[in-house]
C-alpha positions as CSV (number, residue, x, y, z in Angstrom):
1,M,16.3,-49.2,-13.2
2,S,16.4,-49.5,-17.0
3,V,14.8,-46.9,-19.5
4,P,12.4,-48.3,-22.1
5,R,13.8,-48.0,-25.7
6,R,11.7,-46.6,-28.6
7,P,10.8,-48.9,-31.4
8,P,13.1,-48.2,-34.5
9,A,10.1,-47.3,-36.8
10,L,9.0,-44.5,-34.5
11,L,12.5,-43.0,-34.5
12,A,13.0,-43.2,-38.3
13,A,9.9,-41.4,-39.3
14,P,10.8,-37.9,-37.8
15,L,14.3,-38.2,-39.1
16,L,13.1,-38.9,-42.7
17,A,10.7,-35.9,-42.6
18,L,13.5,-33.6,-41.4
19,A,15.8,-34.7,-44.2
20,L,13.2,-34.1,-46.9
21,M,12.6,-30.6,-45.5
22,L,16.3,-29.7,-45.5
23,A,16.8,-31.0,-49.0
24,G,13.9,-29.0,-50.4
25,C,15.0,-25.7,-48.9
26,S,18.7,-26.0,-49.7
27,S,18.2,-26.8,-53.5
28,D,19.5,-24.0,-55.8
29,T,18.4,-25.7,-59.1
30,A,14.8,-25.6,-60.3
31,P,13.4,-28.7,-61.9
32,V,14.4,-28.8,-65.7
33,K,11.5,-29.0,-68.1
34,S,11.9,-30.4,-71.6
35,P,11.2,-27.7,-74.3
36,V,8.1,-28.0,-76.4
37,G,8.9,-30.3,-79.3
38,A,11.8,-32.1,-77.6
39,P,11.8,-35.9,-78.0
40,G,9.0,-37.4,-76.0
41,Q,7.6,-33.9,-75.0
42,G,5.4,-31.2,-76.4
43,A,2.7,-31.0,-79.1
44,A,5.0,-31.7,-82.0
45,G,7.5,-34.1,-80.5
46,P,8.2,-37.3,-82.3
47,Q,6.4,-39.3,-79.7
48,S,3.3,-37.1,-79.7
49,D,0.1,-38.3,-81.5
50,A,0.1,-35.2,-83.8
51,A,3.7,-35.7,-85.1
52,P,2.9,-38.4,-87.7
53,A,0.1,-36.3,-89.2
54,L,2.4,-33.3,-89.4
55,R,5.2,-35.2,-91.1
56,A,2.8,-36.7,-93.6
57,S,1.0,-33.4,-94.6
58,P,2.0,-32.5,-98.2
59,A,3.1,-28.9,-99.0
60,T,0.4,-26.7,-100.4
61,S,0.9,-26.2,-104.2
62,P,0.2,-22.8,-105.7
63,A,-2.8,-22.6,-108.0
64,P,-1.8,-23.0,-111.7
65,R,-1.7,-19.7,-113.7
66,P,-4.2,-19.3,-116.5
67,A,-2.8,-20.3,-119.9
68,E,-1.7,-17.4,-122.1
69,I,-1.6,-17.2,-125.9
70,P,1.8,-18.3,-127.1
71,G,4.0,-15.6,-128.7
72,L,2.3,-12.6,-127.1
73,G,4.3,-10.3,-124.9
74,P,2.9,-8.3,-121.9
75,E,2.0,-5.2,-124.0
76,T,0.0,-7.2,-126.5
77,R,-1.7,-9.3,-123.8
78,A,-2.7,-6.1,-121.9
79,A,-4.3,-4.7,-125.1
80,I,-6.8,-7.6,-125.2
81,P,-10.0,-6.5,-123.5
82,A,-10.8,-8.3,-120.3
83,G,-14.2,-9.3,-121.6
84,A,-12.9,-10.8,-124.9
85,R,-13.3,-14.6,-124.9
86,Q,-12.3,-15.2,-128.5
87,A,-9.0,-14.0,-130.1
88,F,-8.1,-14.6,-133.8
89,V,-4.3,-14.3,-133.7
90,V,-2.5,-13.6,-137.0
91,T,1.2,-13.7,-136.7
92,G,3.4,-12.5,-139.6
93,E,6.7,-14.1,-140.3
94,E,8.7,-10.8,-140.3
95,A,7.9,-7.1,-140.2
96,D,8.4,-6.8,-144.0
97,A,6.9,-10.3,-144.9
98,N,3.5,-10.8,-146.4
99,Q,2.9,-14.4,-145.2
100,S,1.3,-15.2,-141.9
101,S,-0.2,-17.9,-139.7
102,A,-3.6,-17.7,-138.1
103,V,-5.0,-19.4,-135.0
104,L,-8.3,-18.9,-133.3
105,Y,-8.2,-19.0,-129.4
106,S,-11.0,-19.2,-126.9
107,R,-11.2,-18.8,-123.1
108,E,-14.4,-20.3,-121.8
109,D,-12.9,-20.6,-118.3
110,T,-10.9,-17.6,-117.1
111,A,-9.2,-19.8,-114.5
112,Q,-7.8,-22.1,-117.2
113,G,-7.1,-19.3,-119.7
114,W,-6.7,-19.4,-123.5
115,R,-6.8,-22.6,-125.6
116,P,-6.6,-23.0,-129.4
117,V,-9.8,-24.0,-131.1
118,A,-9.0,-23.7,-134.8
119,G,-5.8,-23.4,-136.9
120,P,-3.0,-22.9,-137.5
121,W,-4.1,-21.7,-141.0
122,P,-1.9,-20.2,-143.7
123,A,-2.6,-16.6,-144.3
124,H,-1.5,-13.5,-146.2
125,N,-1.2,-9.9,-145.1
126,G,-0.2,-6.6,-146.8
127,M,2.3,-6.8,-149.6
128,E,4.9,-4.7,-147.7
129,G,4.4,-6.4,-144.3
130,W,3.2,-4.7,-141.1
131,T,3.1,-1.2,-139.5
132,D,2.1,0.3,-136.2
133,H,1.0,3.5,-138.1
134,H,-1.0,2.5,-141.1
135,V,-1.7,5.1,-143.8
136,A,-3.7,4.8,-147.0
137,G,-1.7,3.2,-149.8
138,D,1.3,2.0,-147.8
139,L,0.5,-1.7,-148.6
140,R,1.0,-2.7,-145.0
141,S,-1.3,-4.3,-142.5
142,P,-1.9,-2.4,-139.2
143,T,-0.6,-4.1,-136.1
144,G,-2.7,-4.2,-133.0
145,V,-5.8,-5.6,-131.3
146,Y,-9.1,-4.8,-132.9
147,P,-12.7,-5.9,-132.2
148,L,-14.5,-8.0,-134.8
149,T,-18.2,-7.0,-134.9
150,D,-19.5,-7.2,-138.4
151,A,-19.4,-9.6,-141.4
152,G,-20.7,-9.8,-145.0
153,G,-19.9,-11.0,-148.4
154,R,-21.1,-11.5,-152.0
155,L,-22.4,-15.0,-151.2
156,P,-25.3,-15.8,-148.9
157,D,-24.8,-16.0,-145.2
158,P,-23.1,-19.4,-144.5
159,G,-24.3,-19.4,-140.9
160,A,-22.4,-16.5,-139.4
161,L,-23.0,-15.5,-135.8
162,L,-21.9,-11.9,-136.4
163,P,-24.3,-9.7,-138.3
164,Y,-23.9,-10.5,-142.0
165,D,-24.5,-8.2,-144.9
166,E,-25.0,-10.0,-148.2
167,H,-24.5,-7.5,-151.0
168,P,-23.3,-7.6,-154.7
169,R,-21.0,-4.7,-154.0
170,F,-18.6,-7.3,-152.5
171,A,-17.8,-8.5,-156.0
172,V,-14.2,-7.9,-157.1
173,D,-12.2,-8.7,-160.2
174,G,-8.7,-8.0,-161.6
175,E,-5.4,-9.4,-160.6
176,G,-3.2,-9.5,-157.5
177,F,0.4,-8.5,-157.1
178,F,1.6,-11.7,-158.8
179,G,-1.0,-12.0,-161.4
180,E,-3.4,-14.2,-159.4
181,P,-7.1,-13.6,-160.0
182,L,-8.9,-11.6,-157.3
183,E,-12.4,-12.9,-158.1
184,G,-14.1,-14.3,-155.1
185,S,-11.8,-12.7,-152.5
186,F,-14.8,-10.9,-150.9
187,D,-17.2,-13.7,-151.1
188,Y,-16.9,-13.8,-147.3
189,V,-15.4,-11.0,-145.2
190,V,-15.1,-10.0,-141.5
191,A,-14.5,-6.3,-140.9
192,I,-11.5,-5.5,-138.7
193,N,-12.4,-2.5,-136.6
194,Y,-9.5,-0.4,-137.6
195,N,-10.6,3.2,-138.5
196,R,-14.2,2.2,-138.9
197,T,-17.5,2.4,-137.0
198,A,-18.6,-0.8,-135.3
199,G,-22.1,-2.1,-135.9
200,V,-22.4,-1.3,-139.6
201,S,-21.8,-3.2,-142.8
202,P,-18.1,-3.7,-143.8
203,L,-19.0,-1.7,-146.9
204,D,-19.5,1.5,-144.8
205,R,-16.8,4.1,-145.6
206,T,-16.9,6.1,-142.4
207,R,-13.3,6.7,-141.3
208,P,-13.1,8.1,-137.7
209,L,-9.3,8.7,-138.0
210,G,-9.7,10.4,-141.4
211,L,-9.3,9.1,-144.9
212,G,-5.5,9.4,-144.8
213,R,-5.2,6.6,-142.2
214,G,-6.8,4.1,-144.6
215,G,-9.6,1.7,-143.9
216,G,-11.5,-1.2,-145.4
217,I,-9.2,-3.6,-143.5
218,W,-10.9,-7.0,-143.6
219,V,-10.3,-10.7,-143.1
220,H,-11.3,-12.2,-146.4
221,V,-10.9,-15.2,-148.7
222,D,-7.3,-15.8,-149.7
223,H,-6.5,-15.3,-153.4
224,G,-3.1,-16.9,-153.3
225,G,-1.0,-13.7,-152.8
226,P,-0.5,-10.7,-150.6
227,T,-3.1,-8.1,-149.9
228,Q,-3.4,-4.3,-149.9
229,G,-3.5,-4.4,-146.1
230,C,-6.1,-7.0,-145.3
231,V,-5.6,-10.5,-143.8
232,S,-6.7,-13.4,-146.0
233,V,-7.3,-17.1,-145.2
234,P,-8.5,-20.0,-147.5
235,E,-12.2,-20.0,-148.2
236,K,-13.0,-23.1,-146.1
237,H,-11.4,-21.5,-143.1
238,M,-13.3,-18.2,-143.7
239,V,-16.6,-20.2,-143.5
240,E,-15.4,-21.9,-140.3
241,L,-14.4,-18.5,-138.8
242,L,-17.8,-17.0,-139.6
243,R,-19.6,-19.9,-138.0
244,T,-17.4,-19.6,-134.9
245,L,-16.9,-15.9,-134.1
246,D,-19.6,-15.1,-131.5
247,P,-20.6,-11.5,-130.7
248,A,-21.5,-12.7,-127.2
249,K,-17.8,-13.6,-126.7
250,K,-16.6,-10.1,-127.9
251,P,-14.1,-11.5,-130.4
252,V,-11.0,-9.6,-131.3
253,I,-8.2,-10.0,-133.9
254,V,-4.6,-9.8,-132.6
255,M,-2.4,-9.1,-135.7
256,G,1.2,-8.2,-136.4
257,D,4.6,-9.6,-137.1
258,A,6.0,-12.0,-134.5
259,E,8.5,-9.4,-133.0
260,S,5.8,-6.8,-132.5
261,L,3.3,-9.2,-131.0
262,G,6.1,-10.4,-128.6
263,R,6.4,-7.1,-126.9
């Protein structure tokens, strides 16, 4: 009597299942995963949707620094009050020279910094140059940063924004160091707040540091030669300065020889 034979399909199925079970249990190697960012894998891989955007993103540029006044070193810049938005910079050629150059700067936008608004103008300073310790009669102009708060002159107010004192006592005569006439030198003046009280006429003779430290240091009309210690610029520029210096912008003068200002 013959025994019936199983169909081939019924015999293969249990054998296949047994082979898969054995293979899974005997494997010593875990499935290998591609690292994040590998080609074709991960958030930043070349084949991901985000990769083109990341590659195209430009580097962030640092914000530009506010513009500084040329020629001023860190000590001089630090002496300018934070609230000052106008600076009249008078730069002497050398410590013992009496010729200078003057430029008016403004900073309407603190993020952008200082920009020139007038000048350069030719100027004169003290006959013997500059000093960081001015005393009466030394014929030198004091270096430093000083507020400009008051103006005046022999002639009527030309439209000054600073308080202006018109007075005949601003009249002057005689000759300068090289024989040039001094007449008209004080037709327009701006007081430099060196050894003086702010908020009064330039003619006021109060000297907080004492008489020995000098005073009466002004910006005035140039007479074609060096001064006793003041700063002078041509008359047309004095008028422009008076019409531009604004007390609301807390103007200052920054004055000295180039080497001193560069510190």
